[in-house]
N, C-alpha and C positions, 0 to 999 in steps of 0.2 A: 473475487471476494468483495472488493469495495465498489463493484460496478453499479450497484443499485442505488448509489447516492447516500448510503448510510455512513455514519461516522463509526470509526473503529479505534479501540485502544491498540497499542503496539502488541501487547501480550495476547489480545484476542486474535490478532492476525497469526501469531505463532501457533496458537491452539487450533484455529480453523484450517491451517495449512497442513495439518497432519505431519509435522516434522520437516516440511520443506523450507520453512522460514525458521531460523534459529534465534533463540532468545538473545544471544550475544550480539547479533548483527541487525536486528529489526530496527532499532532506533537510529543507527548509523544510516541504514538504507532509507528510512523515512526522511531523515534530515537531508540526505542527498537528493531525494526526489523533490522535496520542498525547495531546495536551492535551485533546482531546474524548473521550478514552478509547475510541477505536475500534480501537486496536491496542496491542501491547506490544512492548518490545524487551529484548534481553539482550546483554551483552558476552561475546564468546567469549574463552576463555583465550588469553593471548599465547603463541604458539609459540616455541620456541627459535630464535633468529636473526631473528625477525620485527622489522621496522622499523615505527616509527610507533605510533599508539595502537591499543588493542584494537579488533577488528572488532565491529561492532554488527549484529545481525540483527533483523528485524521480523516480527511475526506478527499477523494479524487476530484479534480476539477476538469473543465473542458479540455485544457491542454493535455491533461493526463489521459483522458478518454481518447483523444486523437493519437497520442503516442502509443497507447495500448492497441488501437486498431491498426496502426502502421506496423507494429511488431507482429501482430497476428497475420497480416497480409504477407510480410516478409517470411515469417515462419512457414506459412502454408506453401509459398513459392519454393522455399528451400526443401521442404518435405516432398513436394511434388517432383522436384529435380532429383531427389534421392531415389524416388520410386522408379524414375525413368532410367536410371543408371544400371 
């Protein structure tokens, strides 16, 4: 989802995941990923008349891309191992 370098709101991720990412856990997950330095965030400027806090958008960084690729390789190896069994 975030692989093309675009920035995403947490609720956009929920919507685009077709229910795989739950609204109640998305921000906890994003904060944990940021603590591991896998993504970054920035606050958008508050628009005139906007209510509530500044909106925050998240973006995967190079460490996040590397981690994602390592996960894909491990998953493919595991799935290949399951096919051989």
